N, C-alpha and C positions, 0 to 999 in steps of 0.2 A: 674546148673553150679556154682562152687565156684567163689566168687568175687576176682579178682586179687588185690594184695596189692597196686599196682600202681593206679588202679581205685579207691580203697577206700581212698588212700592218696588224690587224686583229689577231692573226695567228701568232705573230711574234710577241705581242703583248701577253697573250695567254701563256705561251711557253715561258716567258720571263716571270710571270706570276707563279707558275708551277715551280720554277726553280727557286723563287724566293721563299715559298712555303715548305719545300721539301726538307731542308735541314731541321726545321722545327718539328715536323712530323716524324722524322727519323729519330730524333731525340726522345720524343714521347713513346714511339714504338719500342725503343731500347729500354726505357724505364719501366714499361708495362709488360715486357716479354712478348711483344706482338711482332707480326711481320707486316711491313709496309709495302704494298704493291703500287706500282706506278708504270708508266709507259716504258717498257723495256722488254727485250726478248726473255721469256720465262719458260723454263722447262715444263711447268705445270700446264701451260696452254700450248704445248707443242712448239715452243720457240717464238710464238707470235708476240708482237709488241703491244698490241691493243689490250687494254684492261676492259673486260666485258663480263657481265653477270646476267644470268637468265632469271626471269621472274616465274611465278607459278603458272603462268599461261604459256610459257615457252618463249616469250619475247626476250630478245637480247638487248642490253642497254650498255653503252659505252660510258666509262667512268674515268676520272682523273686519278683519285687516290682511294685506296681501300686499306683499312687496318684489319688484319686477320688474326684470330686466335688459333694457334696450332698450324699456321701457314708456313711455307718455306718456298724456296725456288722450285722444288719438285712437287709440293703438295699444296692444294687449296684448302685454307682453313675456314673457320666460321667468321662471318663479317661482324666486326665490332664498330666500324665507322665507314660511312660513305661520304666522301668530300668532293665537291665539284667546284670548278673555277670557270668563270665566264666574264668576257669583255663585251661591252656594247657601247658604241659611240653615240647613238642617238636615242632619245626618249621613245620614239615610235617603235623601237625594236625591243625595249626592255621588258614589257609585259609578256610578249611572245616568248622571250628567253626564259623568264621566270616560269611560265607554264610548261615549257619544254623540260626544264630541270625537274619540276614537280612531277611531270608525266613519266620521267625516267626513274626517279628515285622512289616515289611512293609505292609502285608495285613491288620493288625490291624490299622496301621496309615491311610491306605486308607479307611477302614471301618468307622473310627471315624475322618475323615478329617475335619469335621466341628468344632471339638473341638481342632484341631491343637495340639495334645499331644506332649510333649517333649519326645524325643527318646534318651535314655542314655545307655551306656555300660561301665561296669567296667571290664577290662581285667587284668588277672594276669598270670604270667609264661612266656612263650616264644611265642610271636606273631610277625610276620614279619611286616615291615613298610607297605608293600603292603596290608596286611589284615586290618590294622588299617586305611589306606587311603581309602580302599574300603568302610568301614563302614561310615567314615566321608563324603564321596562323596554322600551317601544316606541320609544325614541329621542327623546322629547320633553324639552326643557328647560323646567323649571317654576319659576315664582316665585309664592309664596303670600302673600296679604294675609289675615291671620287676621281673623275676625269682630271680636274685641276691638280690634284695631288700627284697623279701619274705623270702629267706633263711637267710638273715642277721637279719630280725626281729625275726625269730625263734631262731637263735643263741643267742640272748640276753636273752632268757629264758632257755638256756642250752639244746636246742633241735636241733639235726642235721637233717635238712630237705633236705639236698642235695642228689640227686640221678640222675642216668642216665641209659642208656640201659645196661650198664655193671654191675649195682648193682644187687646183687642176691635177689631173692624173700625173703629169710630168713632175710637178712639185712633190706630190705624195710619193711617187716612185723614188725620187731623190732621197726622201726621208727613210723609206724602206731600205734602200741600199746602205744608208748610214747605220741603221739598226742591225742589218745582216752582217756588217763589217765589224761589229763589236767583238773584241777578243774576250777570252775567259776572265781575266782580271776585271775588265770593265763591266761584264755581266754580273760578276760577283759583287762589285761595288754598287751597282744599280739595285741588286737584290737587297743588300744591306740598307740602302737608302729607303727603299719601299717599306721594308720592315720597320725602320726607325720612324718614319713619318706616321705609321699606323700602329705604333707599339701598344698603345692603350687598348685599342679595339682588338688587336691580335691577342694580347694577353687575356682579355676577357673571353674571346672565342676559344683559345686553347685551354683556358682554365675550365670552361664548361665541358670541353672534350675530356679532360683528365678526370673530372668528377664522374662523368659517365663511365669511364673505363675503370674507375676505382670502386664502383658501386659494390656494396656487400648485401647479402641477404639480411632482411630484417625479420620477416615472419613467413612461414608457410602454413596456410590453413587448408586442411583436408576435410571435405564434407562428403561422407558416404550417403548417397540418397537411395531410399527404398520406397516402394509403392508405385502404383500407376498414376499417370498424370490425369487430371480432370480438366476438361475444357468447358468454359461457360461463356455466355454471350453478353453478359452485362455485369456491371459493378454489383448490382443487387444480388445476382446469383452467386457471385464470388464471395460476397459478405455472408450469404446464407450458408455456403459450403464451409467456410472457415468457422463460423459459429457452431456448426453441427459436428465439426471434425473432432475426433477423440484422440488426442496426442498420446494417451496412456494405453492405447490399443496395442495389439501384438505387432511385431515388426514384419512388414511385408517383404516381398521379394526384392533383392538388390537390383537397382536400376543403373547407377553410374557413380563415379567419383567426380567431384568438383574440386579443383586445386587452385588456390589463389596464392601467388608468390609476390611478396612486396619487398622492395629494395630500399636501401638507405637514401638513395637520391630521388625517391618518389616514383620510380618506375614500377609497373605492376604487370604481371603476366597471369592470365587465367586460362585454364584448360578443363575440358570435360572428357572423361575416359570411360569407356564401356567395360573395361576389364582392369584387374590389378596389374597385369603384365604391361598394358599400355601406360598406366599411371607411373609405374616404376621406371619404365624406359624414359618417360618425360623427365622425371626427377634426376635420373642418372646421367642422361645425355644432354638435356637442355639446361636444366637448372644447375646441376653440380659442375658441369664443365665451364659454365659462363659466370661463375660467382665466386666470391671469397667466403670468409667465415660466416656461419649462421649465428645471428644474435637472437636468441629466444628467451 
């Protein structure tokens, strides 16, 4: 089936937005000693271009940008940020796209919850306030390039990027050809224009990303738990149990460790471990590798 000019137009806009964001993310990756993955042939995925990660259920999700700790062209690191880019021209499609992004990223956030990855979305075109609020309510940082601002950026280069449902395929195809004919310098100028128009919101978005990447350990609370659990069926029974419980009694058999890790940016990781070996592995691999100095 032939690709519609409207769909091709959206692909081009998405590619241009990715290009506009990439140098900013590359700078951040360099400053924090991270690897930035994007759509390109990478040895770590057998030379494939597509950026894809699997969640704990084995489902694969395509992504635009991932910042990795310890990653390289040959080695996949720990995810420190998942960032998606999306264009939609019409309001009726915006909520579905927001749900699609949420459905792809949230399982990955759960899979790699010990890394507390930053979740970011760059939206462009027409998105309802409800769809943006929905993403933010699930912990996403959102920067929004409105349809009018994108059209204005293209207009500065002499390209008419405005269209709606009344625009004929022939007229839209003509605009697609104009976009496809843009050379490297013109694309770079357009990227700079898009960044300049949205400098304030981009600065806020990237500032939040940097704070997440700079997080340092604040406290680690270790709670060794002993004794068997007691199940009751009412608040009254629970109160009676606590009132009769003797805290000064002898220490019962070890049950588990609870570890609570708090960071300077407000993030918190909790874990329960049945053995000292598991607790040590958590501290050495998850906490130690993903954090800076401890402030106790």
